[in-house]
N, C-alpha and C positions, 0 to 999 in steps of 0.2 A: 504493500500500500504506500501511496504518497499522501501524507497527512499535513495539512496546513493549519497552524494554530495562531490565533490572534493574541499577541502580547502587547498591543498598542497601549493599553492602559498602564502597563509597567513603564513604558517610555514616557507616558504622560503623568507619571507619579500619582496615579489614582490608587490610593492605599490598598484596601482589602482586595479589590478585584484584580489590581495589577500584581499583587503578591501571589495570589492564586495562580494566575496565568504563568508567571515566571517560574514558580516552584513546580507546577505541573510539567512544563516543557523540560526543565532541567532533569526532573526525575524520570521522564520518559526516556531520556538519553541513557539513563542508568539501567532501566528495567527492560527496555525493548532493543534487542540486538540486531533486528533485521529490517524494520521499515524505514523509509525515507521521510524526512520532516522538512517542512518549510515554515519559517516564522515570519510573522507580519508585525513590523513596528508601526505600521499604519493599517487602518481597517475601516473601510467605508466612511463613516462619519467621524472617525477619530484619526486626526492627522497631526501628531505631536511635533513640536519644534525640533525635538531631539530624535526624530525618526531614523536618521542616519548616523547617530552617535556611535563612533567606532568603539569607544570603551564599553558601552552597554552591549553592543553586538558581540564583542569579544567575550564578555561575561558568559554568554550562552555557547558560543561555537568552540571555545578552547578545549572542552572535554567532550564534544559531541560531533564527531566527524561526519555523521549522516545528516547534519542540519545545515541549511543555508537560509539566509535572509532574503526574501523577495525584494527586488528593487533596491538593494542595500547601497548601490553606488550612485543612485539618483539623488539630486539635490531636492530639498522639499519643494521649492518653487516649480521645478520642472515636473516633479511627480504629481503634485496637486493639479497642475494644468492638464497633464495627460490623463489623470484619473477622472477628473470631472467631465472630460470630453468623451470618455470611453463608454461603449455600450456594455450591456450586461455580460455578453460573451467576452468582450475584450478585457473587462475588469477581471474576469476569471482567469484569462491568460496572464494578466499582470500578477495574479496570485500564484502562478506557476501550474495551473491546471491540475490541482490535486484531486485525488479520489474523494477525500473527505476534507471539508472545511469545518474547523471547530471555532465557533464564535463564543468567546469566554465572558462576554459582558453585554448580554441582552440584544445585541444587534441581530436582526433576522434578514439577511440579504436574500434576494431572489437569485438563485444560481441557475446556470445554464445546464451543466452536466454533473458537477460535483455534488456530493451528498452533504447535507448540513446537520451538524451536531451543535446544539446550543446549551450553555449552562445558565440556569436561572438561580441567582443567589438568594433573592428574597422578593416579596411582593409588597414591601412596606408602603410603596406609593399608592396602592389600592386600599390597604388596611388602615393607614394613617396619612391620608392625603393632605391633612392640615399641616403636616410636618415637612412637606415638600414644596418647592416653588412650582408655580403653574407651568413654567417652561420644562422643568424636569419631569413633572407628571405627564405633560403632553408628549414629550420625547419618548418616555418609557411606554406609554399606552400605544402610541403610533407604531412602535416597533413590535410590541408583544401582541398586538391584535392578530398577528399571523401565527401565533404560537401553536395552535392546534392544526395547522395545515402545512407550513413550510418545512419545519425541521423533520428529519428522519429519526432523531432521538433528542430527548430533552433530559439533561443531567440536572438534578436538584441537589443542593448542598446538604439537605436534611429531610427527614420524614415530614417535618413541619412544612417545608417549602413544597414538597410533593403534594401534600394535602391542599395547600393553597392554590397550586397550579391547577389541580383537578377542579377545585371549587370555582375559581374565577375564569378559567379558560377552557375547561372541559376537554383537556388533552387526553387522548386515549391512554389507558394504563399501560398498554403494550409499548408505548413510546417513552415511558418514564423510567429513569434509573436514578437511584439515590447513591451518590458518591460523596462520602465525607471528606473534608479537607484534612490536611496534615499539619504538623508543627515541625519547624526546622530544628535540626539537631543542635544548632548553636545555643538554643535556649536551655538545654540540659547541662551545658558546660559551666561549671562554677568559675567565677572570675573575681578579681579584685576590682570591684566597681567604684571604689573610692575616688580615684583620679577623674574618672568619667563624670560621676555625678557632681563632683566639686567644680568641674568645668562649666556646669550649668548653674552654679551658685547654690547647690543643694547639699544637705547632710542626710545620711541614711535615716530611714524611719518614716518617711512621708507616706501619705495616702496617694494612690496612683489611679488615674483613668487613662486609657489608651483608646481613642476613637476620634473620628471627625467630630468637630464641634457643631452639633445640631440638636434640635429638640428631642428627637426620638431616643437619644442616648441618655435622657433624663438628667441633664446637667443642673437644671434649676433645683430639683429636689436634692441632689448631691450637695450643691452649694449651700442651700438653706440648712441642711443637716450639719455640714461642716461648720457653719457659723455658730450653731448651738454648741458644738463640741469645744471650739476654741474659747468660748466664754469661761470654761472651767480652767482654773489655775494650772492643773496638771497637764492640760493640753494646749496651753496658750502658745507654745513654740511649734506646734504641729503645722505642717504644710500640706496643701493639696496640689498635686502636680498633674497637669492635663497635657497629654501628648497626642498630637493629631493635627491634620490640616484643617483649614477653614471649610466647614460644610455649608450650611445655608440656614436662614432664619435664626441666626444666633445672636442678634443684637441684644435681646433680652437677657441672654446668659452673661454677657460682658457687663451690661448695665447693673445686673444683680450683684455682681462682685463689688462694683463701686458703691452701690446703695448700702450694702452691708459692711462697708469699710474693710474689705478683705484684700485690697490690692497687693499688700506685701506678703500675704499668706497663700494666695492662689496663684500658681505660676502656669502660664500657657507657653509651652515650649515649641509649639508648632510641629512641623514635620521633622521627625528624627530618623536618620538613616538606619536601615535594617541591622547593620552590624553593631550599632550602639544600643539597640533596644534591650538585649538581654541584660546589660548592666543597669539600665534604667529600671527594669522589672526587679532585679535582684536587690536594688537599693531601697525598695519600698517595703513597708511593714504590712500593708494590706492593699490588694487590688480591688477596685470597685467597678462593677459592670452591671448596674441595675437597669439595663436597657428595657424599653417598653416593648420592643419586638426585634427579633433577629432571624435571619435565615440560616445562620450557623453560629457565629460568635468566636471567631479565631483568637482575639486577644485573651479570652478565657483560657484557652489551651496554652498560649504563650506564657501567661502568668504562672499557670500550674507547672509547666516544664521548668520555669525559672525558680520554682520553689516558693513562690509568693502566695500566701493564703488569699482565697478569692471569696468575695461576696457578690452574688449575681442574682438574676431574676428567676422566678419559677414559671416563666411563660415562654411561649413559642419554642424555638429550637434549643434554648439554653439548658434545659434538663437533659437533653440528648448528649450535649457536649460535656457538661459538668459532672454528670452521674451523681455519685454520692460523695464527691470530693470537694464540695463548696458549701457555704452557707447560702441557702436559697430563700429569697424574700419576695413579698408582693412589691413590685416596683412602684406602686402608687402609695405605699404606706411608709411615710417618713419616719415614724416611730420605730418600725421594724429595722430600717436602715441604721438609724441612730443606735439602737440597742445592739445590733450586730457588730457595728464598728467598735463601740465601747467594750463589748464583751471580748473581742479579739485583742484590743489594745492592752487589757489588763490580764489576759490569760495566755501566757507564753506556751503552756502545754497544748492548748487548743490550736494556736498558730502552728506549732510544730506538727501536730497531727494532720492539719489541713495541708501543710507543706508536703508531708510524706504521701498522703492520699492523692494529692494533686499531681505529683510527679508520676505516680503509678497510672493515674487516669490518662495523663498526656501521652504516656508510652503506648497507649492503644491506637494512637493516630500518627500516621507517617505520610509524608508526601510520596514515598515509594508505593505505598498501598493505594493512595489516590491515583497514581499513575497506572498501576496495574488494573484497577477497576475501570478507569477511563479507557484504557487500551481494549478491554473486553467490549466496551460499548462500540468503539471503532470497528472491531472485528465483526460484531453482530450486524452493524449497518452495512459494512462492505459485503458480507455474505448475503444479506437480503437483497442487495443491489444486484449481485451476480446471479441470483436465482430468478430475477425478474425477466 
């Protein structure tokens, strides 16, 4: 098979979706000894400025001799011009005429002869439309309206997402496959995090959130609970560290920090490179992820692999990911969140227990297994095509 995979969101620094695509592609290189692969640093409506970044391309091809990047030598200006003028058939030729195209981020192109596999990470835009911009909602809905017709297979990050896809788009069960994400081995490696966290002006023991800054991640409740905690003398030096790029509809989040007088206690670090994240996790005393809805919840696994105790929500996909290795709370109940944080801060034994259980839970998930399961989807689609 010749398999084409969209990694454009990695080149566009789109956090979770980009990490998924990059780790999937790299792991396929380790677990699949025979098939040919094409990678796309651009893909239909995603044309990053860094699409021909040689350093990023080398990150993939150095250990993957059967991989090539489509249109890697083209400048962005010439590629965009050529791409926009191309017909459906010519676009497919620019992608290298693969047997299978894997869209890793919601885009559902109409293909001429290649077979289409698409990954749906979550349907939060339908379940919580109030937490999305109208532009984002419209883009997602316009793409996914073809979900029950165009793809030959739909990969879902979790059973929760599979149920949502059936409910909202009536995709036939035979097209659906649940493939869990993995966690990078670097998170299991213990390190001296001191110099790294000091470079951000931090000391060990902070509370940590890792996600894009947006309402669905429940930041306002986290900040209000934190404000109550630091009123107590024993916690007045506590810091809340938030790692992640700008999401959307987050003005109220930043205004709340100012309104509560927490500017020196709540730190927004923005985007942090993948190689630095394990140290950021390991410097935290507790990881907070009381999200209102997730399609998977990769940061929960990263925190667990890093040995950091986790407090997360008992909704959507998060029980699938966390298992019995986290404190699970109602994300709408601020008292539960407050009590859970305080309980862990004063209970070293419980923190150690969650650290141990979390590490064991995270070991159940690997990118190599994600790649193997995804490869089985490709084989199934290719075989069905051959039989037609």
